[in-house]
MARMI-31088 format. One record per residue (C-alpha): x, y, z; residue number from 1. Coordinates in Angstrom, 2 decimals, always signed. Last residue first. Example, Ala and Ser with C-alpha at 12.3 -4.5 7.8 and 13.67 -1.06 7.14 Angstrom:
<node px="+13.67" py="-1.06" pz="+7.14" pos="2"/>
<node px="+12.30" py="-4.50" pz="+7.80" pos="1"/>
END
This chain:
<node px="-10.32" py="+43.54" pz="+29.99" pos="278"/>
<node px="-10.64" py="+47.29" pz="+30.02" pos="277"/>
<node px="-9.33" py="+48.41" pz="+26.56" pos="276"/>
<node px="-6.54" py="+51.35" pz="+26.90" pos="275"/>
<node px="-6.72" py="+54.98" pz="+27.38" pos="274"/>
<node px="-3.95" py="+57.64" pz="+27.00" pos="273"/>
<node px="-4.72" py="+61.09" pz="+26.86" pos="272"/>
<node px="-2.84" py="+64.25" pz="+25.30" pos="271"/>
<node px="-2.83" py="+68.14" pz="+25.51" pos="270"/>
<node px="-1.14" py="+70.09" pz="+22.87" pos="269"/>
<node px="+1.14" py="+73.27" pz="+23.38" pos="268"/>
<node px="+2.90" py="+74.23" pz="+20.37" pos="267"/>
<node px="+6.02" py="+72.24" pz="+19.39" pos="266"/>
<node px="+4.82" py="+72.28" pz="+15.02" pos="265"/>
<node px="+2.55" py="+75.38" pz="+14.97" pos="264"/>
<node px="-0.13" py="+76.56" pz="+17.47" pos="263"/>
<node px="-3.67" py="+78.39" pz="+16.27" pos="262"/>
<node px="-6.01" py="+77.02" pz="+18.85" pos="261"/>
<node px="-4.79" py="+74.49" pz="+21.39" pos="260"/>
<node px="-3.83" py="+71.02" pz="+19.84" pos="259"/>
<node px="-5.93" py="+68.31" pz="+21.29" pos="258"/>
<node px="-4.29" py="+64.45" pz="+21.32" pos="257"/>
<node px="-5.87" py="+60.93" pz="+21.74" pos="256"/>
<node px="-4.05" py="+57.65" pz="+22.39" pos="255"/>
<node px="-6.38" py="+54.65" pz="+22.12" pos="254"/>
<node px="-4.88" py="+51.34" pz="+23.09" pos="253"/>
<node px="-6.09" py="+47.45" pz="+23.28" pos="252"/>
<node px="-7.49" py="+46.60" pz="+20.04" pos="251"/>
<node px="-5.93" py="+49.22" pz="+18.27" pos="250"/>
<node px="-5.82" py="+53.13" pz="+17.85" pos="249"/>
<node px="-2.95" py="+55.63" pz="+18.31" pos="248"/>
<node px="-2.64" py="+59.19" pz="+17.26" pos="247"/>
<node px="-6.38" py="+59.79" pz="+17.29" pos="246"/>
<node px="-6.43" py="+63.64" pz="+17.03" pos="245"/>
<node px="-9.50" py="+64.91" pz="+18.87" pos="244"/>
<node px="-12.61" py="+67.22" pz="+18.84" pos="243"/>
<node px="-15.12" py="+67.95" pz="+21.50" pos="242"/>
<node px="-12.60" py="+69.23" pz="+24.01" pos="241"/>
<node px="-14.39" py="+71.11" pz="+27.23" pos="240"/>
<node px="-12.73" py="+74.42" pz="+28.11" pos="239"/>
<node px="-10.62" py="+74.61" pz="+31.63" pos="238"/>
<node px="-10.03" py="+78.35" pz="+31.39" pos="237"/>
<node px="-8.44" py="+77.80" pz="+28.08" pos="236"/>
<node px="-4.58" py="+76.85" pz="+29.18" pos="235"/>
<node px="-6.47" py="+74.02" pz="+31.03" pos="234"/>
<node px="-7.88" py="+72.48" pz="+27.73" pos="233"/>
<node px="-10.73" py="+70.10" pz="+29.25" pos="232"/>
<node px="-11.75" py="+66.36" pz="+28.62" pos="231"/>
<node px="-10.67" py="+64.81" pz="+31.74" pos="230"/>
<node px="-12.50" py="+61.40" pz="+30.94" pos="229"/>
<node px="-13.86" py="+61.78" pz="+27.14" pos="228"/>
<node px="-16.06" py="+65.00" pz="+26.35" pos="227"/>
<node px="-19.98" py="+64.82" pz="+26.49" pos="226"/>
<node px="-22.70" py="+65.98" pz="+24.37" pos="225"/>
<node px="-21.25" py="+65.31" pz="+20.94" pos="224"/>
<node px="-17.74" py="+63.93" pz="+20.85" pos="223"/>
<node px="-15.35" py="+63.65" pz="+17.13" pos="222"/>
<node px="-12.71" py="+61.73" pz="+16.92" pos="221"/>
<node px="-10.11" py="+62.42" pz="+14.01" pos="220"/>
<node px="-7.52" py="+60.75" pz="+12.36" pos="219"/>
<node px="-4.49" py="+58.98" pz="+12.22" pos="218"/>
<node px="-2.01" py="+61.59" pz="+13.73" pos="217"/>
<node px="+1.76" py="+61.95" pz="+13.27" pos="216"/>
<node px="+2.00" py="+60.31" pz="+9.73" pos="215"/>
<node px="+5.35" py="+60.33" pz="+8.28" pos="214"/>
<node px="+6.01" py="+62.08" pz="+4.93" pos="213"/>
<node px="+9.24" py="+63.50" pz="+6.27" pos="212"/>
<node px="+7.52" py="+67.27" pz="+6.82" pos="211"/>
<node px="+5.09" py="+65.48" pz="+9.50" pos="210"/>
<node px="+1.64" py="+64.20" pz="+8.47" pos="209"/>
<node px="-1.70" py="+64.70" pz="+10.22" pos="208"/>
<node px="-4.72" py="+62.44" pz="+8.84" pos="207"/>
<node px="-8.38" py="+63.44" pz="+8.31" pos="206"/>
<node px="-9.29" py="+60.39" pz="+6.62" pos="205"/>
<node px="-10.03" py="+58.69" pz="+9.54" pos="204"/>
<node px="-13.26" py="+60.17" pz="+10.42" pos="203"/>
<node px="-14.77" py="+59.71" pz="+13.42" pos="202"/>
<node px="-17.89" py="+60.17" pz="+15.26" pos="201"/>
<node px="-19.40" py="+60.15" pz="+18.64" pos="200"/>
<node px="-22.64" py="+60.43" pz="+20.58" pos="199"/>
<node px="-23.54" py="+61.85" pz="+24.12" pos="198"/>
<node px="-24.30" py="+60.66" pz="+27.10" pos="197"/>
<node px="-22.83" py="+61.70" pz="+30.74" pos="196"/>
<node px="-22.95" py="+58.98" pz="+33.80" pos="195"/>
<node px="-22.99" py="+59.71" pz="+37.36" pos="194"/>
<node px="-21.70" py="+55.99" pz="+39.52" pos="193"/>
<node px="-19.34" py="+57.92" pz="+41.59" pos="192"/>
<node px="-16.47" py="+56.91" pz="+39.61" pos="191"/>
<node px="-17.34" py="+58.20" pz="+36.46" pos="190"/>
<node px="-19.06" py="+56.91" pz="+33.56" pos="189"/>
<node px="-18.79" py="+58.65" pz="+30.32" pos="188"/>
<node px="-20.97" py="+57.42" pz="+27.84" pos="187"/>
<node px="-20.64" py="+57.32" pz="+24.01" pos="186"/>
<node px="-23.39" py="+56.61" pz="+21.48" pos="185"/>
<node px="-22.59" py="+55.62" pz="+17.97" pos="184"/>
<node px="-27.01" py="+54.74" pz="+17.38" pos="183"/>
<node px="-26.18" py="+50.75" pz="+18.62" pos="182"/>
<node px="-21.85" py="+50.68" pz="+18.41" pos="181"/>
<node px="-21.51" py="+51.65" pz="+21.46" pos="180"/>
<node px="-18.50" py="+53.22" pz="+22.95" pos="179"/>
<node px="-18.09" py="+52.95" pz="+26.53" pos="178"/>
<node px="-15.92" py="+55.31" pz="+28.59" pos="177"/>
<node px="-14.69" py="+54.56" pz="+32.34" pos="176"/>
<node px="-13.81" py="+55.80" pz="+35.97" pos="175"/>
<node px="-12.91" py="+54.13" pz="+38.84" pos="174"/>
<node px="-9.47" py="+56.02" pz="+39.40" pos="173"/>
<node px="-10.23" py="+59.44" pz="+37.39" pos="172"/>
<node px="-12.86" py="+61.42" pz="+36.32" pos="171"/>
<node px="-14.66" py="+61.68" pz="+39.88" pos="170"/>
<node px="-13.43" py="+64.98" pz="+40.19" pos="169"/>
<node px="-11.76" py="+66.28" pz="+37.00" pos="168"/>
<node px="-8.44" py="+68.46" pz="+37.47" pos="167"/>
<node px="-7.64" py="+66.86" pz="+41.34" pos="166"/>
<node px="-9.50" py="+63.92" pz="+40.35" pos="165"/>
<node px="-6.82" py="+63.03" pz="+37.76" pos="164"/>
<node px="-3.94" py="+62.77" pz="+40.57" pos="163"/>
<node px="-4.11" py="+59.15" pz="+40.86" pos="162"/>
<node px="-4.04" py="+58.82" pz="+37.35" pos="161"/>
<node px="-0.44" py="+60.41" pz="+36.90" pos="160"/>
<node px="-0.18" py="+63.85" pz="+35.44" pos="159"/>
<node px="+2.83" py="+64.66" pz="+33.55" pos="158"/>
<node px="+3.57" py="+68.38" pz="+32.33" pos="157"/>
<node px="+5.93" py="+68.35" pz="+29.78" pos="156"/>
<node px="+6.19" py="+65.14" pz="+28.10" pos="155"/>
<node px="+2.22" py="+63.57" pz="+27.71" pos="154"/>
<node px="+2.08" py="+61.27" pz="+24.56" pos="153"/>
<node px="+2.82" py="+61.56" pz="+21.30" pos="152"/>
<node px="+5.55" py="+64.24" pz="+21.18" pos="151"/>
<node px="+6.30" py="+66.60" pz="+18.53" pos="150"/>
<node px="+3.26" py="+66.85" pz="+15.96" pos="149"/>
<node px="+2.39" py="+69.26" pz="+18.81" pos="148"/>
<node px="+4.18" py="+69.56" pz="+22.10" pos="147"/>
<node px="+3.64" py="+67.87" pz="+25.22" pos="146"/>
<node px="+0.74" py="+68.17" pz="+27.73" pos="145"/>
<node px="-0.70" py="+66.16" pz="+30.08" pos="144"/>
<node px="-2.89" py="+62.69" pz="+31.08" pos="143"/>
<node px="-1.98" py="+59.48" pz="+31.80" pos="142"/>
<node px="+1.29" py="+59.57" pz="+33.32" pos="141"/>
<node px="+3.18" py="+56.24" pz="+34.59" pos="140"/>
<node px="+4.08" py="+53.51" pz="+32.42" pos="139"/>
<node px="+0.82" py="+51.33" pz="+32.75" pos="138"/>
<node px="-1.28" py="+53.91" pz="+33.77" pos="137"/>
<node px="-4.01" py="+53.70" pz="+30.31" pos="136"/>
<node px="-6.79" py="+55.25" pz="+31.79" pos="135"/>
<node px="-10.52" py="+53.29" pz="+30.77" pos="134"/>
<node px="-11.91" py="+52.33" pz="+27.68" pos="133"/>
<node px="-15.59" py="+49.91" pz="+28.04" pos="132"/>
<node px="-16.53" py="+48.34" pz="+25.02" pos="131"/>
<node px="-20.21" py="+48.04" pz="+22.73" pos="130"/>
<node px="-21.45" py="+46.23" pz="+20.52" pos="129"/>
<node px="-18.60" py="+45.17" pz="+17.57" pos="128"/>
<node px="-16.15" py="+45.73" pz="+20.10" pos="127"/>
<node px="-16.95" py="+49.24" pz="+20.21" pos="126"/>
<node px="-13.86" py="+50.75" pz="+19.56" pos="125"/>
<node px="-12.11" py="+48.70" pz="+17.29" pos="124"/>
<node px="-15.25" py="+47.33" pz="+15.50" pos="123"/>
<node px="-15.88" py="+51.32" pz="+14.39" pos="122"/>
<node px="-12.05" py="+51.63" pz="+14.11" pos="121"/>
<node px="-12.13" py="+49.14" pz="+11.32" pos="120"/>
<node px="-13.74" py="+51.77" pz="+8.89" pos="119"/>
<node px="-16.04" py="+50.61" pz="+6.00" pos="118"/>
<node px="-15.25" py="+49.06" pz="+2.80" pos="117"/>
<node px="-17.86" py="+46.65" pz="+1.14" pos="116"/>
<node px="-17.52" py="+43.34" pz="+1.59" pos="115"/>
<node px="-17.43" py="+43.53" pz="+5.16" pos="114"/>
<node px="-18.22" py="+39.48" pz="+5.34" pos="113"/>
<node px="-21.15" py="+37.27" pz="+6.51" pos="112"/>
<node px="-23.32" py="+39.75" pz="+7.99" pos="111"/>
<node px="-26.80" py="+38.66" pz="+9.84" pos="110"/>
<node px="-28.90" py="+41.21" pz="+9.81" pos="109"/>
<node px="-32.03" py="+41.43" pz="+12.92" pos="108"/>
<node px="-34.96" py="+43.36" pz="+12.54" pos="107"/>
<node px="-36.17" py="+45.69" pz="+15.53" pos="106"/>
<node px="-39.99" py="+46.80" pz="+15.46" pos="105"/>
<node px="-41.13" py="+50.13" pz="+16.99" pos="104"/>
<node px="-44.18" py="+51.48" pz="+16.63" pos="103"/>
<node px="-45.08" py="+55.44" pz="+17.47" pos="102"/>
<node px="-48.50" py="+57.13" pz="+17.68" pos="101"/>
<node px="-48.85" py="+60.45" pz="+16.35" pos="100"/>
<node px="-52.91" py="+59.76" pz="+15.23" pos="99"/>
<node px="-51.41" py="+59.14" pz="+11.28" pos="98"/>
<node px="-49.06" py="+56.37" pz="+12.57" pos="97"/>
<node px="-45.13" py="+57.12" pz="+13.25" pos="96"/>
<node px="-42.71" py="+54.14" pz="+12.36" pos="95"/>
<node px="-39.49" py="+53.18" pz="+14.59" pos="94"/>
<node px="-37.28" py="+50.54" pz="+12.62" pos="93"/>
<node px="-34.49" py="+49.29" pz="+14.77" pos="92"/>
<node px="-31.90" py="+47.55" pz="+12.85" pos="91"/>
<node px="-29.79" py="+45.04" pz="+14.71" pos="90"/>
<node px="-26.62" py="+43.41" pz="+13.54" pos="89"/>
<node px="-25.57" py="+39.97" pz="+13.80" pos="88"/>
<node px="-22.27" py="+38.83" pz="+12.41" pos="87"/>
<node px="-19.57" py="+41.36" pz="+10.75" pos="86"/>
<node px="-19.25" py="+45.13" pz="+12.06" pos="85"/>
<node px="-19.68" py="+48.31" pz="+10.03" pos="84"/>
<node px="-23.62" py="+48.13" pz="+8.63" pos="83"/>
<node px="-23.37" py="+49.96" pz="+5.32" pos="82"/>
<node px="-27.11" py="+51.27" pz="+4.20" pos="81"/>
<node px="-29.60" py="+51.45" pz="+1.31" pos="80"/>
<node px="-32.89" py="+53.51" pz="+1.53" pos="79"/>
<node px="-36.57" py="+52.57" pz="+1.23" pos="78"/>
<node px="-39.16" py="+54.71" pz="+3.48" pos="77"/>
<node px="-35.86" py="+57.44" pz="+3.96" pos="76"/>
<node px="-35.87" py="+58.55" pz="+7.58" pos="75"/>
<node px="-32.11" py="+57.42" pz="+7.86" pos="74"/>
<node px="-30.56" py="+56.81" pz="+11.06" pos="73"/>
<node px="-26.66" py="+56.01" pz="+11.57" pos="72"/>
<node px="-24.09" py="+54.30" pz="+13.32" pos="71"/>
<node px="-26.17" py="+51.34" pz="+14.61" pos="70"/>
<node px="-29.13" py="+50.51" pz="+11.70" pos="69"/>
<node px="-31.47" py="+53.24" pz="+13.47" pos="68"/>
<node px="-34.06" py="+53.54" pz="+10.81" pos="67"/>
<node px="-36.90" py="+56.15" pz="+11.11" pos="66"/>
<node px="-39.94" py="+55.87" pz="+8.81" pos="65"/>
<node px="-43.52" py="+57.63" pz="+8.85" pos="64"/>
<node px="-46.14" py="+54.74" pz="+8.47" pos="63"/>
<node px="-48.62" py="+53.97" pz="+5.84" pos="62"/>
<node px="-46.68" py="+50.27" pz="+6.01" pos="61"/>
<node px="-43.99" py="+49.17" pz="+2.72" pos="60"/>
<node px="-40.92" py="+50.01" pz="+4.53" pos="59"/>
<node px="-37.83" py="+48.65" pz="+3.07" pos="58"/>
<node px="-34.14" py="+48.79" pz="+3.86" pos="57"/>
<node px="-31.67" py="+47.54" pz="+1.70" pos="56"/>
<node px="-28.32" py="+46.01" pz="+3.34" pos="55"/>
<node px="-24.88" py="+46.38" pz="+2.05" pos="54"/>
<node px="-22.60" py="+44.54" pz="+4.42" pos="53"/>
<node px="-22.54" py="+41.49" pz="+2.38" pos="52"/>
<node px="-24.45" py="+38.32" pz="+3.45" pos="51"/>
<node px="-22.26" py="+35.50" pz="+1.19" pos="50"/>
<node px="-23.11" py="+33.48" pz="-2.00" pos="49"/>
<node px="-20.85" py="+34.95" pz="-3.98" pos="48"/>
<node px="-22.03" py="+38.57" pz="-3.50" pos="47"/>
<node px="-25.19" py="+38.65" pz="-1.36" pos="46"/>
<node px="-27.19" py="+42.02" pz="-0.66" pos="45"/>
<node px="-28.77" py="+42.41" pz="+2.58" pos="44"/>
<node px="-32.27" py="+42.69" pz="+3.46" pos="43"/>
<node px="-33.72" py="+44.79" pz="+5.89" pos="42"/>
<node px="-37.41" py="+44.46" pz="+5.59" pos="41"/>
<node px="-40.91" py="+46.16" pz="+6.61" pos="40"/>
<node px="-44.58" py="+45.67" pz="+6.50" pos="39"/>
<node px="-45.92" py="+46.43" pz="+9.91" pos="38"/>
<node px="-48.54" py="+44.28" pz="+11.08" pos="37"/>
<node px="-46.77" py="+43.27" pz="+14.37" pos="36"/>
<node px="-45.90" py="+46.76" pz="+15.27" pos="35"/>
<node px="-48.95" py="+48.08" pz="+15.55" pos="34"/>
<node px="-51.50" py="+49.66" pz="+12.80" pos="33"/>
<node px="-53.61" py="+52.76" pz="+13.35" pos="32"/>
<node px="-55.86" py="+53.84" pz="+10.49" pos="31"/>
<node px="-55.34" py="+55.37" pz="+7.13" pos="30"/>
<node px="-54.42" py="+58.86" pz="+5.82" pos="29"/>
<node px="-58.05" py="+59.86" pz="+4.88" pos="28"/>
<node px="-57.43" py="+63.76" pz="+4.15" pos="27"/>
<node px="-57.34" py="+63.54" pz="+0.33" pos="26"/>
<node px="-60.70" py="+61.41" pz="+0.23" pos="25"/>
<node px="-62.15" py="+64.13" pz="+2.60" pos="24"/>
<node px="-61.25" py="+66.81" pz="+0.14" pos="23"/>
<node px="-62.54" py="+64.84" pz="-2.65" pos="22"/>
<node px="-66.18" py="+64.50" pz="-0.86" pos="21"/>
<node px="-66.22" py="+68.13" pz="-0.04" pos="20"/>
<node px="-65.67" py="+68.86" pz="-3.76" pos="19"/>
<node px="-68.27" py="+66.49" pz="-5.07" pos="18"/>
<node px="-70.77" py="+67.90" pz="-2.33" pos="17"/>
<node px="-70.21" py="+71.38" pz="-3.52" pos="16"/>
<node px="-70.58" py="+70.52" pz="-7.19" pos="15"/>
<node px="-74.24" py="+68.89" pz="-6.63" pos="14"/>
<node px="-75.22" py="+71.96" pz="-4.63" pos="13"/>
<node px="-74.15" py="+74.04" pz="-7.40" pos="12"/>
<node px="-75.97" py="+71.82" pz="-9.97" pos="11"/>
<node px="-78.96" py="+71.90" pz="-8.27" pos="10"/>
<node px="-79.01" py="+75.21" pz="-7.71" pos="9"/>
<node px="-78.52" py="+76.06" pz="-11.49" pos="8"/>
<node px="-81.35" py="+73.82" pz="-12.02" pos="7"/>
<node px="-83.71" py="+75.65" pz="-9.77" pos="6"/>
<node px="-82.77" py="+78.75" pz="-11.32" pos="5"/>
<node px="-83.37" py="+77.66" pz="-14.90" pos="4"/>
<node px="-86.76" py="+75.94" pz="-14.05" pos="3"/>
<node px="-87.44" py="+79.05" pz="-12.74" pos="2"/>
<node px="-86.79" py="+80.74" pz="-15.64" pos="1"/>
END
């Protein structure tokens, strides 16, 4: 009987030790690695001998992943993304070690051809990296209101550049906006040097057409965190405006509009006129 009891006690002890060792193995997540030890890659898909804008991201290191590829972020260990400009593109990888520490490494991918379609507006707004825009006062008024789906610039109440500060202090002459490809970052710089930073997206599929089928607005621009210069709706108590119709966009001009809620054609809309800062 004593031998049986002794055998059972030994068996229980052995199982307990084995169980504990198994749990410890499962919790062993590896040690700290440095940025130099990262095993990561960003490889463009090659078609007809050219690096396209489709890039395969791969992390073989024992760290959590975050890839910032300029116009977006993915946290997958392996993913395929589209870059939006030709030439050298920086992809910033941030890894998190098991101890919570972060490591960062930048990879450069050269794109020979935008083989896979992306909106050209990414390059127009950012110049392929970052680009400044200021008020376009070449023909007088830069901001004001007019008819929704009727006008394409201020037509009723027309405000000149010199009077913008009366509506939005510091956002008239000497102020600018910067669209940056890195992180799709938008920065509003006031004339006194203070800044407000947010992000931007756009959807050129959201067009506004008139009854005759012609296009009035080419797409939508949406900001988060801040607004464009003098980005307010006075008839709504000066409420900030974050979503805009894109009426005109090219390398030199950017015209935006915002209709007041619920308006029909020729109801009140607000208009902004900007130009590239050369």
